[in-house]
C-alpha positions, 0 to 999 in steps of 0.5 A, spaced: 198 116 115 196 121 120 196 119 127 190 115 131 189 121 135 189 126 129 184 121 126 179 122 131 180 130 132 179 130 124 173 126 124 170 131 130 173 137 127 169 144 129 162 144 127 163 152 128 169 152 123 165 147 118 159 152 119 163 158 117 166 155 111 159 153 109 157 160 110 162 162 105 160 157 100 153 160 100 155 167 100 158 165 093 152 162 090 147 167 093 151 173 095 153 175 102 147 180 103 143 174 103 146 169 107 145 170 115 151 167 118 151 167 126 156 161 126 163 164 128 165 169 134 169 173 129 168 181 132 165 185 127 167 192 131 173 195 128 179 195 133 180 202 137 183 207 133 189 207 138 191 200 136 193 202 129 197 208 132 200 204 137 202 199 131 205 205 127 209 208 133 212 201 135 214 201 128 217 208 128 220 208 135 222 201 137 229 198 135 227 194 129 232 188 131 229 188 138 222 189 136 222 183 131 227 179 135 226 173 140 224 176 147 229 175 152 224 171 156 219 166 153 214 170 158 215 176 154 217 183 154 218 185 162 216 192 161 209 189 158 208 184 163 209 189 168 204 194 165 199 188 165 200 187 172 199 194 174 193 195 170 190 189 173 192 191 180 189 198 179 182 195 176 181 189 181 185 191 187 190 185 186 198 185 187 201 182 181 208 184 178 211 182 172 213 175 174 206 173 175 204 175 168 206 170 161 204 173 155 201 168 150 199 167 143 192 168 145 187 165 150 188 158 146 195 158 146 195 160 154 190 154 155 195 149 152 201 152 155 198 151 162 195 145 161 202 142 158 205 145 165 200 141 169 197 135 166 200 128 167 197 122 163 190 121 166 189 127 170 182 130 170 180 136 168 173 138 170 168 143 165 161 146 166 157 144 160 155 148 156 163 149 154 167 151 148 168 145 145 176 146 143 177 144 151 176 137 149 182 137 144 186 142 149 185 137 154 186 131 150 193 134 147 196 132 154 193 126 155 188 129 160 181 126 161 175 131 161 170 130 166 163 134 164 158 137 169 151 137 166 148 143 164 143 147 168 138 149 163 134 153 167 139 159 168 146 156 166 149 157 172 154 151 174 151 145 177 155 145 183 152 139 187 154 135 181 160 138 181 162 136 188 160 129 187 164 128 181 171 131 183 176 126 185 183 125 187 185 125 180 182 132 179 187 137 177 184 143 174 177 146 173 176 150 167 171 156 168 169 161 162 165 167 164 162 171 161 160 164 157 161 162 150 156 159 148 150 162 153 153 169 154 151 168 162 156 171 167 157 166 173 155 170 179 159 172 185 155 167 189 156 161 184 164 163 185 164 163 192 160 156 193 165 154 187 171 156 191 168 153 197 167 146 194 174 146 191 178 148 198 174 142 201 176 137 196 183 139 196 183 138 204 179 131 203 184 129 198 191 132 200 192 135 192 192 141 189 186 143 184 187 149 180 181 153 177 183 156 170 179 162 169 178 163 161 177 170 160 176 172 153 170 176 154 171 179 160 170 186 157 164 184 154 158 185 159 152 189 159 147 192 163 152 194 169 153 187 170 160 185 174 164 179 172 168 177 179 175 177 178 177 169 181 184 170 184 180 174 189 176 168 191 181 162 190 188 162 191 189 156 186 186 160 180 190 161 174 187 167 169 187 166 161 186 172 158 185 174 150 185 181 147 181 178 141 175 181 143 176 187 148 180 190 142 178 186 136 184 183 135 183 175 134 187 174 128 193 177 132 193 172 137 195 176 143 193 175 151 196 173 157 196 168 163 196 170 170 199 165 176 199 169 182 204 168 188 199 165 192 198 159 187 201 152 190 208 151 187 207 158 183 215 159 182 215 152 179 209 153 175 211 160 172 218 156 170 214 150 167 209 155 163 215 159 160 218 152 158 212 150 155 211 156 151 218 155 148 217 147 147 210 148 144 213 152 139 210 158 140 217 161 143 214 167 145 208 171 144 208 176 138 213 181 139 209 187 136 203 186 139 206 185 146 208 193 145 201 194 142 197 192 148 202 195 152 200 202 149 192 200 149 191 197 156 186 202 157 182 202 150 176 198 149 172 196 143 165 200 143 160 194 146 154 199 145 154 196 138 154 189 140 149 191 145 144 193 140 145 187 136 143 183 143 137 187 144 135 187 137 136 179 136 134 177 143 127 181 142 126 179 135 127 171 137 122 172 143 117 175 139 117 169 134 116 164 140 123 162 141 126 161 148 132 164 150 136 166 156 138 173 155 145 174 155 149 178 160 156 178 156 160 176 150 156 176 144 152 169 143 145 167 144 143 160 146 137 158 143 132 152 145 131 148 139 123 147 137 125 140 136 129 135 140 134 134 135 137 141 134 142 139 128 135 137 124 133 145 126 140 147 124 139 144 117 132 147 117 135 154 118 140 153 112 134 152 107 133 160 109 140 161 109 141 162 116 147 159 119 147 156 126 151 152 131 148 146 134 149 146 142 151 139 142 158 142 140 158 145 146 155 139 150 148 141 150 144 138 145 137 141 144 140 148 143 143 152 138 148 158 138 148 164 135 154 169 134 151 176 134 158 180 132 155 181 125 153 187 122 146 190 124 143 189 118 144 182 118 140 181 124 135 186 121 134 182 115 135 175 118 129 176 122 123 175 117 127 169 115 127 167 122 119 168 122 119 163 116 123 158 120 118 159 126 112 158 122 115 151 120 114 149 127 108 153 129 
C-alpha cells in the first residue's frame, strides 16, 4: 500500500504530463506531423553551441575523479558559485558572493530545498493564481498550507488587495513566478513595489519574517524589450530560484541555483539549512558536470527570436479566429479564454482535431486553457486550420 499522501497526489497527478503522454499516443496512431501538441513546456530550441563545447572541454580538461565526484560543499563548486554571483552582480547591481549561491537540481529542486528549510507543519505559503500547479505538491511535501489569491483575469497582474487581506501570522512565504507560467505576463515594477510594501507592513504587524520566493526559470525569455524586475532589490527577505532549463534549453540536465542574500532575515542559518536540505532530500549536490558547463556559459542565451516568431504567429492567428487571449510578454505560453465555461469540455473538443491543450483549472484558473508554443513553427502553421475548424464549432 502506498501512503495516504501519495494516494491523493497520484489521483491528482499532473494534467500537463497526462496530456503530453496522450500526445505521444496519438502520434503513434496519426503520425507526429498530424498531432498538434501544445501541452508541455519542453524547449524546442537547441542549446547554444557553447554548451556542447563546454561539456567536451570539461570532460577533456577536468580531473575526472573530481569532476564526477561529490562536491566539497553540498552548495556546489565554490568557483561556480562565485562566477554565478559575479554574473548577477554585473547584470543587476547586486553584491552577492559564492556564499549566497547554492547550486540546485533545477528550479524545482531549489523550491523543494528552500521550502524544506523554511516550513513548519501548518505554515502558510501564498501563491497568485494562475500558478504552476506543482507548487501545491511542493508545499504539501513539507506539510505547509497553500493559500491562493484568486486570478485577476483582466491583465493577470496579482490581486494585491486580496493578497493583503489573506496574509496572516502563519504566512511564512510568498511564491511569485514572473515571467509567469501559464500566462506569459511579467509582473510590473509597480506591482513588485506594492507587493514589497504590503509584505513589509505585514511583517511589522505580526512580528514575523515573511520570505518572498521568486521562481525564475523564464527570466531570460522576455520580448519587446520588457524588463523583468530583480526582486532582491525591492524586498530584503527575497530568495531567488533560477533554472537553466529554458535559458540554455537544458531541462533534462536539472541545473539551477538559489540566491539567499545576506540581507535576508537569519540568512546565515538559512544558508546552512539549505545546504543540509540539499543533502537530506537526496540531491546531495547539483550535477557536477552541469555546474562546470553553466559556469562556462553564463553569458550564453537561447535564441528567443524563434519563440518570438511562434508567439506572434499563434497569438495573431488565434485572435483572428475570435479567441480571447492576453498577449504574453515572456515565457512561451498563451493563456486563452475558453469559449465555454468548462474548459475541460473545450480541451476534449480540441482533441478531436488532434490539438492538445492544458485546462486552466490545473493552474487554479478555470475557464482558460494553456498552450505551450515552444514547438516547431510548422506545428503552429499547420495547427491554425484545425483551430479554425474548432472555432467553427463554437461560432
